[in-house]
C-alpha positions as CSV (number, residue, x, y, z in Angstrom):
1,M,116.3,82.9,75.1
2,L,113.8,84.7,77.4
3,N,114.3,82.0,80.1
4,L,118.1,82.5,79.8
5,L,117.6,86.2,80.1
6,S,115.6,85.7,83.3
7,L,118.5,83.6,84.7
8,V,121.1,86.3,83.7
9,G,118.7,88.9,85.2
10,I,119.2,87.3,88.7
11,A,122.9,88.0,88.5
12,G,122.3,91.4,87.0
13,L,120.1,92.4,89.9
14,C,122.7,91.3,92.4
15,F,125.3,93.3,90.6
16,I,123.0,96.4,90.7
17,A,122.6,96.0,94.4
18,W,126.4,95.6,94.8
19,L,126.9,98.9,93.1
20,G,125.0,100.6,95.9
21,S,126.6,98.5,98.7
22,E,127.8,100.2,101.8
23,D,131.0,98.2,101.6
24,R,131.7,96.7,98.2
25,S,134.7,94.8,99.6
26,R,132.4,92.6,101.6
27,V,130.5,90.4,99.3
28,P,128.3,87.9,101.1
29,W,129.0,85.0,98.8
30,K,127.4,82.3,101.0
31,V,124.1,84.2,101.3
32,I,124.1,85.0,97.6
33,I,124.9,81.4,96.4
34,W,122.6,79.6,98.8
35,G,119.8,82.2,98.8
36,V,119.6,82.1,95.0
37,S,119.9,78.3,95.0
38,L,117.0,78.1,97.5
39,Q,114.9,80.4,95.2
40,L,115.7,78.3,92.1
41,L,114.8,75.1,94.1
42,I,111.5,76.5,95.2
43,G,110.8,77.8,91.7
44,L,111.6,74.3,90.3
45,L,109.0,72.8,92.6
46,V,106.4,75.4,91.8
47,F,106.8,75.4,88.0
48,R,108.4,72.2,86.8
49,I,108.0,69.2,89.1
50,P,104.5,67.7,88.4
51,G,103.7,66.6,91.9
52,T,104.6,69.8,93.7
53,R,103.2,71.9,90.8
54,D,99.9,70.2,91.3
55,L,100.2,70.9,95.0
56,V,100.3,74.6,94.2
57,L,96.9,74.2,92.5
58,V,95.6,72.3,95.5
59,V,96.7,75.1,97.9
60,N,95.3,77.5,95.4
61,N,91.8,75.8,95.5
62,L,91.8,75.7,99.2
63,L,92.7,79.4,99.5
64,N,90.1,80.3,96.8
65,G,87.5,78.5,98.9
66,V,88.5,80.7,101.9
67,I,88.3,83.8,99.7
68,D,84.8,82.8,98.5
69,A,83.8,82.2,102.1
70,S,85.1,85.6,103.1
71,E,82.5,87.3,100.9
72,A,79.6,85.9,103.0
73,G,79.8,88.9,105.4
74,A,80.1,91.4,102.6
75,R,77.2,89.8,100.8
76,F,75.1,90.1,103.9
77,L,75.9,93.8,104.3
78,F,75.8,94.9,100.6
79,G,73.5,92.3,99.1
80,P,73.9,89.9,96.1
81,I,73.9,92.8,93.6
82,F,77.2,94.1,94.7
83,V,78.6,90.8,96.0
84,P,77.1,88.0,93.9
85,E,77.1,84.3,94.9
86,P,80.3,82.6,93.7
87,G,79.9,80.6,90.5
88,A,81.3,77.2,89.9
89,A,84.3,76.9,87.6
90,S,86.6,74.0,86.8
91,G,90.1,73.9,85.4
92,P,92.3,71.0,84.5
93,S,92.9,70.2,88.2
94,G,89.4,71.1,89.4
95,A,90.1,74.8,90.1
96,G,87.4,75.6,92.7
97,R,84.8,78.2,93.2
98,W,85.8,81.8,92.3
99,L,84.4,85.0,90.9
100,A,80.7,85.1,90.2
101,R,78.7,85.4,87.0
102,A,77.3,88.8,86.1
103,V,74.1,89.9,87.7
104,T,74.2,93.7,87.1
105,P,75.2,95.9,84.2
106,A,78.6,96.4,85.8
107,F,79.4,92.7,85.1
108,A,79.2,90.9,81.9
109,P,79.1,87.1,81.7
110,V,81.6,85.4,79.5
111,A,82.0,81.7,78.6
112,G,83.8,79.8,81.3
113,D,82.8,82.2,84.0
114,R,85.3,84.9,82.9
115,L,84.5,88.5,83.4
116,A,84.8,90.9,80.5
117,G,87.4,93.5,81.3
118,A,85.8,96.1,79.2
119,N,82.6,96.1,81.2
120,L,84.0,95.2,84.6
121,D,83.6,98.1,87.1
122,M,86.7,97.6,89.2
123,G,85.5,100.3,91.6
124,F,82.6,98.2,92.8
125,I,84.8,95.1,92.9
126,F,87.4,96.9,95.0
127,A,85.1,98.6,97.4
128,F,82.5,96.0,98.1
129,R,84.5,92.7,97.6
130,S,88.2,93.3,97.9
131,L,88.4,95.5,101.0
132,P,86.0,93.3,103.0
133,Q,88.3,90.4,102.2
134,V,91.1,92.2,103.9
135,I,89.0,92.5,107.1
136,F,88.2,88.8,107.0
137,F,91.7,87.6,106.3
138,S,93.1,89.8,109.1
139,A,90.6,88.3,111.5
140,L,91.4,84.8,110.3
141,I,95.2,85.2,110.6
142,A,94.7,86.6,114.1
143,L,92.6,83.6,115.0
144,L,95.2,81.1,113.6
145,Y,97.9,82.9,115.6
146,N,95.9,82.6,118.7
147,L,95.4,78.9,118.2
148,R,99.2,78.6,117.5
149,I,98.6,77.0,114.1
150,I,100.9,79.4,112.2
151,Q,103.8,79.5,114.6
152,P,105.1,76.0,113.8
153,I,105.0,76.8,110.1
154,V,106.9,80.0,110.7
155,Q,109.6,78.1,112.7
156,V,110.1,75.6,109.8
157,F,110.7,78.4,107.3
158,A,112.9,80.2,109.8
159,R,115.1,77.2,110.4
160,L,115.3,76.6,106.7
161,F,116.5,80.1,105.9
162,R,119.0,80.2,108.8
163,S,120.5,76.8,108.0
164,V,120.8,77.3,104.3
165,M,122.0,80.9,104.1
166,G,123.8,81.1,107.5
167,I,122.0,84.2,108.6
168,S,121.0,85.0,112.2
169,G,118.0,83.2,113.8
170,A,116.2,86.5,114.6
171,E,116.2,87.9,111.1
172,S,115.2,84.4,109.8
173,L,112.3,84.3,112.1
174,A,111.1,87.8,111.1
175,G,111.5,87.0,107.4
176,A,109.5,83.7,107.8
177,A,106.8,85.5,109.7
178,N,106.5,88.0,106.9
179,I,105.0,85.3,104.7
180,F,101.9,85.6,106.9
181,V,101.9,89.0,108.4
182,G,103.4,92.4,107.8
183,I,105.3,94.6,110.3
184,E,103.7,92.5,113.1
185,S,106.4,90.0,112.3
186,A,108.8,92.2,114.2
187,I,106.9,91.5,117.4
188,A,108.2,87.9,117.3
189,I,111.8,89.2,117.7
190,K,111.1,92.3,119.8
191,P,113.5,91.4,122.6
192,F,116.4,91.1,120.1
193,L,115.7,94.3,118.1
194,A,117.7,96.7,120.4
195,S,120.9,94.6,120.0
196,M,120.5,93.8,116.3
197,T,123.2,94.8,113.8
198,R,122.5,97.3,111.0
199,S,122.6,94.5,108.5
200,E,120.0,92.5,110.5
201,L,117.7,95.5,110.8
202,C,118.0,96.1,107.0
203,A,117.1,92.5,106.4
204,V,114.0,92.6,108.6
205,L,112.8,95.8,106.9
206,S,113.6,94.4,103.4
207,S,111.5,91.3,104.1
208,C,108.6,93.6,105.1
209,F,108.9,95.5,101.8
210,G,109.5,92.5,99.6
211,S,106.8,90.1,100.7
212,I,103.0,90.5,101.2
213,A,101.0,89.7,104.3
214,S,98.3,87.0,104.0
215,T,95.8,89.6,105.0
216,V,96.1,91.2,101.5
217,L,96.6,88.0,99.6
218,A,92.9,87.8,98.7
219,L,92.9,91.5,97.7
220,Y,95.6,90.9,95.0
221,A,94.4,87.5,94.0
222,G,90.8,88.6,93.4
223,F,91.8,90.9,90.6
224,L,93.3,88.1,88.4
225,R,91.3,85.1,89.3
226,P,88.9,85.3,86.3
227,T,91.8,84.9,83.8
228,F,94.4,83.4,86.1
229,P,92.6,80.8,88.3
230,A,95.8,79.6,89.9
231,I,96.9,83.1,90.9
232,T,96.2,82.6,94.6
233,G,98.6,79.7,94.9
234,H,101.2,81.5,92.9
235,L,101.0,84.6,95.1
236,M,101.6,82.4,98.1
237,A,104.6,80.8,96.3
238,A,105.8,84.3,95.4
239,S,105.7,85.4,99.1
240,I,107.9,82.4,100.0
241,L,110.3,83.0,97.0
242,T,110.8,86.6,97.8
243,I,112.1,86.2,101.4
244,P,115.4,84.5,100.4
245,A,115.8,87.3,97.7
246,C,115.3,89.9,100.4
247,F,118.0,88.4,102.5
248,V,120.4,88.2,99.5
249,L,119.9,91.8,98.3
250,S,119.8,93.4,101.8
251,K,123.1,91.6,102.7
252,I,124.7,92.9,99.5
253,L,123.5,96.5,100.2
254,V,124.3,96.4,103.9
255,P,126.9,93.7,104.5
256,E,127.3,92.1,107.9
257,R,130.3,93.6,109.9
258,E,129.5,92.3,113.3
259,E,128.4,88.9,114.8
260,P,124.7,88.7,115.4
261,K,123.7,87.5,118.9
262,T,121.3,84.9,117.5
263,L,123.7,83.5,115.0
264,G,123.3,79.7,114.7
265,Q,119.9,79.5,116.5
266,V,116.3,80.4,115.8
267,P,114.7,81.9,118.9
268,E,111.3,80.8,120.0
269,D,108.3,83.0,119.2
270,Q,108.0,85.7,121.9
271,V,104.8,86.5,123.7
272,T,102.6,88.5,121.3
273,E,100.2,91.3,122.1
274,G,97.3,88.9,121.7
275,E,98.6,86.3,124.1
276,G,96.0,85.3,126.7
277,Q,93.0,86.4,124.6
278,S,90.2,84.0,123.8
279,P,89.9,82.8,120.2
280,M,86.8,84.9,119.8
281,D,88.6,88.0,121.2
282,S,91.4,87.5,118.7
283,L,88.9,87.1,115.8
284,I,87.2,90.3,116.7
285,L,90.3,92.3,117.4
286,G,91.8,90.9,114.1
287,A,88.7,92.1,112.3
288,L,89.1,95.6,113.8
289,D,92.7,95.7,112.7
290,G,91.5,94.6,109.3
291,V,89.1,97.6,109.2
292,K,92.0,99.9,109.9
293,M,94.1,98.3,107.2
294,A,91.2,98.4,104.7
295,V,90.5,102.1,105.4
296,G,94.3,102.8,105.2
297,I,94.5,101.1,101.8
298,A,91.5,103.0,100.5
299,A,92.9,106.3,102.0
300,V,96.3,105.8,100.5
301,I,94.9,105.0,97.0
302,V,92.6,108.1,97.1
303,A,95.5,110.4,98.2
304,I,98.2,108.9,95.9
305,L,96.1,108.6,92.8
306,G,94.8,112.1,93.3
307,L,98.4,113.4,93.6
308,V,99.5,111.5,90.5
309,A,96.5,113.0,88.6
310,L,97.4,116.5,89.8
311,L,101.0,116.1,88.6
312,N,99.8,114.7,85.3
313,L,97.5,117.7,85.0
314,V,100.5,120.0,85.4
315,F,102.3,118.1,82.7
316,A,99.3,118.3,80.4
317,S,99.2,122.0,80.9
318,L,102.8,122.3,79.9
319,A,102.1,120.1,76.9
320,G,99.6,122.7,75.8
321,L,102.6,125.0,75.1
322,S,103.2,123.0,71.9
323,D,100.8,125.3,70.1
324,S,102.8,128.3,71.0
325,D,104.4,130.4,68.2
326,F,107.5,130.9,70.4
327,A,109.9,128.1,69.5
328,P,111.4,127.4,73.0
329,L,107.9,127.1,74.5
330,S,106.8,124.9,71.6
331,W,109.7,122.6,72.2
332,I,108.8,122.4,76.0
333,G,105.3,121.5,75.0
334,M,106.4,118.8,72.7
335,V,108.5,117.3,75.4
336,F,105.8,117.3,78.0
337,S,103.2,115.9,75.6
338,V,104.7,112.4,76.3
339,I,105.6,113.0,80.0
340,T,103.4,111.5,82.7
341,I,104.2,110.1,86.1
342,Q,103.5,106.6,84.7
343,N,105.8,107.2,81.8
344,I,108.6,108.5,84.0
345,L,108.4,105.5,86.3
346,G,108.1,103.2,83.3
347,A,111.4,104.6,81.9
348,I,113.2,104.3,85.2
349,F,112.1,100.6,85.6
350,L,112.7,99.7,82.0
351,P,116.2,98.2,82.4
352,L,115.1,96.3,85.5
353,T,112.0,95.0,83.8
354,F,114.1,93.9,80.9
355,L,116.3,91.8,83.2
356,T,113.2,89.8,84.3
357,G,112.9,88.4,80.7
358,V,109.3,89.5,80.4
359,S,109.5,90.0,76.7
360,L,111.7,91.1,73.8
361,D,108.9,92.9,72.1
362,W,109.3,96.6,72.7
363,Q,105.6,97.4,73.1
364,E,105.0,94.6,75.7
365,L,108.2,95.3,77.5
366,W,107.2,99.0,77.9
367,Q,103.7,98.0,79.0
368,A,105.2,95.7,81.6
369,S,107.7,98.3,82.8
370,S,104.9,100.9,83.1
371,I,102.8,98.6,85.3
372,I,105.7,97.6,87.5
373,G,107.0,101.1,87.8
374,R,103.6,102.5,88.9
375,R,103.8,100.4,92.1
376,L,106.5,102.6,93.5
377,L,104.0,105.4,94.1
378,E,100.6,103.9,93.6
379,T,100.9,100.7,95.7
380,A,100.3,97.4,94.0
381,V,96.5,97.7,93.7
382,P,96.1,100.0,90.6
383,P,98.9,98.0,88.7
384,Y,97.1,94.7,89.5
385,L,93.8,96.2,88.3
386,T,95.5,97.3,85.1
387,L,97.1,93.8,84.7
388,A,93.7,92.2,85.2
389,S,92.1,94.5,82.6
390,L,94.8,93.7,80.0
391,S,94.6,90.0,80.7
392,A,90.8,90.0,80.3
393,Q,91.1,91.8,77.0
394,G,93.8,89.3,75.9
395,T,96.3,92.1,75.1
396,I,99.1,90.6,77.3
397,S,100.9,87.3,77.0
398,D,100.7,84.6,79.6
399,R,104.4,84.9,80.2
400,S,104.2,88.6,80.9
401,M,101.1,88.2,83.1
402,V,102.8,85.5,85.3
403,I,106.1,87.5,85.7
404,I,104.4,90.8,86.4
405,S,102.0,89.2,88.9
406,Y,105.1,87.8,90.8
407,V,106.9,91.1,90.7
408,L,103.9,93.1,92.0
409,C,103.5,90.7,94.9
410,G,105.1,92.9,97.6
411,F,104.9,96.1,99.6
412,A,107.8,97.7,97.8
413,H,106.3,101.1,97.4
414,V,106.8,104.6,99.0
415,P,103.5,104.6,101.0
416,S,104.8,101.6,103.0
417,V,108.0,103.4,104.1
418,G,106.2,105.3,106.9
419,I,104.3,102.2,108.0
420,F,107.3,99.8,108.2
421,V,109.9,102.3,109.4
422,G,107.6,103.9,111.9
423,G,106.3,100.6,113.1
424,L,109.7,99.1,113.7
425,A,111.0,102.3,115.3
426,G,108.0,102.2,117.6
427,L,109.0,98.8,118.8
428,V,112.6,99.8,119.5
429,P,112.9,103.6,120.0
430,S,116.6,103.4,120.8
431,R,117.4,102.3,117.2
432,R,115.2,104.9,115.6
433,K,118.1,106.7,113.9
434,D,119.5,103.4,112.4
435,I,116.0,102.3,111.2
436,S,115.3,105.7,109.6
437,E,118.6,105.6,107.7
438,L,118.0,102.0,106.5
439,G,114.4,102.6,105.4
440,W,115.2,103.6,101.8
441,K,117.9,101.0,101.4
442,A,115.4,98.4,102.6
443,L,112.8,99.7,100.1
444,W,115.4,99.4,97.3
445,A,116.3,95.9,98.5
446,G,112.6,94.9,98.6
447,T,112.1,96.3,95.1
448,L,115.0,94.3,93.6
449,A,113.9,91.2,95.5
450,T,110.4,91.3,93.9
451,L,112.1,91.7,90.5
452,M,114.4,88.7,91.3
453,T,111.3,86.7,92.1
454,G,109.9,87.6,88.7
455,C,113.2,86.4,87.2
456,V,112.7,83.0,88.8
457,A,109.2,82.8,87.4
458,G,110.5,83.8,84.0
459,F,113.3,81.3,84.1
460,Y,111.0,78.3,84.7
461,F,108.1,79.5,82.7
462,Y,107.5,77.2,79.7
463,D,103.8,76.5,79.4
464,G,101.3,79.2,80.2
465,V,98.4,76.7,80.2
466,A,100.0,74.6,83.0
467,V,101.0,77.6,85.0
468,L,97.7,79.5,84.7
469,G,95.7,76.5,85.8
470,V,93.2,76.8,82.9
471,Q,92.5,74.9,79.8
């Protein structure tokens, strides 16, 4: 029944997007049918077909090896106390090396190399291990782009999206590039941005919000690896799954009214800013960009979490009125005794979370909705940390953990609006007005797209052991 609910949820999310469409008389049936079909096909390969499902674990192990290698520099700077040597762990398919055994009071060793969530100091993990991984992955992606290793892969996905869904080549190329990078993906189509239709611009922005860049893949995966060893491969699968969903939902919200100039063809990658650099220059400049990204992530978390705490403090003060002898003030206090930013967002996202088929149990459904809703303001980092803690304590089901981890895999949050809208407008100042108007629509499309990806994961979920990659 939950799997069926997840399938119905895909249609429900499309309907919700249609309600907010700029032109409800224009329903992009081809994009919807083929986009959803492509998602279901990829989901089938990831969750149900033994050969390709095992391939996800192989990719997962390879990426986990890269993540472990990324900690070498951080270990040199901060020492083995803060960044321990990776321990060996094995799953049913030989899940490779991942998080280390405990070496300080902040860590607690558990059978099977799992970390105890109750004793895990996520602050140290985030500051000394996760943020340095962002720097390393930024440098690595820059190097791979310089060596032109990623471009052919991007072209394959771009041609797939264009041929299946019938969208323009430029937006297909930008969406495919978003699997590996963020707003930098727009550089590949910079010559076409000025002449793009509003629908194309919305699709480009939506793919930025809905997917994650490989530079933060390790950041998100590191939180859940102790209890979800296959998380890295699944996050990569989620990034691919979400791009068709972004196109589907953005085309529903902003239907195409004109004929795109790149319809029927995928343009070649344009010259990037790093063209002509040596591989070492690209590596260094990529690392410096990673430093900016890591500092930006930390700064946003400090600012947003501080603001959320301040607002919750105001609500808590109002809740103190419940002790008042004056009845109206007492009622106000009783209302605010259960109001927090997290609860407000949880209530808003409750119907959407229900459509993913995460659970029919009220407590678990509310728990999932609260985690997913928090991303809108707090970015995906605190929700992933909360999910990791619940998973380590065994207080959340495997199904919920898988669906929520897929839904959280995206940049669909308010702090990214300025980055993506400002970044794209900076590339094409002549379209600044259109881009600014489409920013919030694209955020909504990206949010619905991540929820649709969770629906696909929920539809195919049938065996938590096989999906999680642990015995």
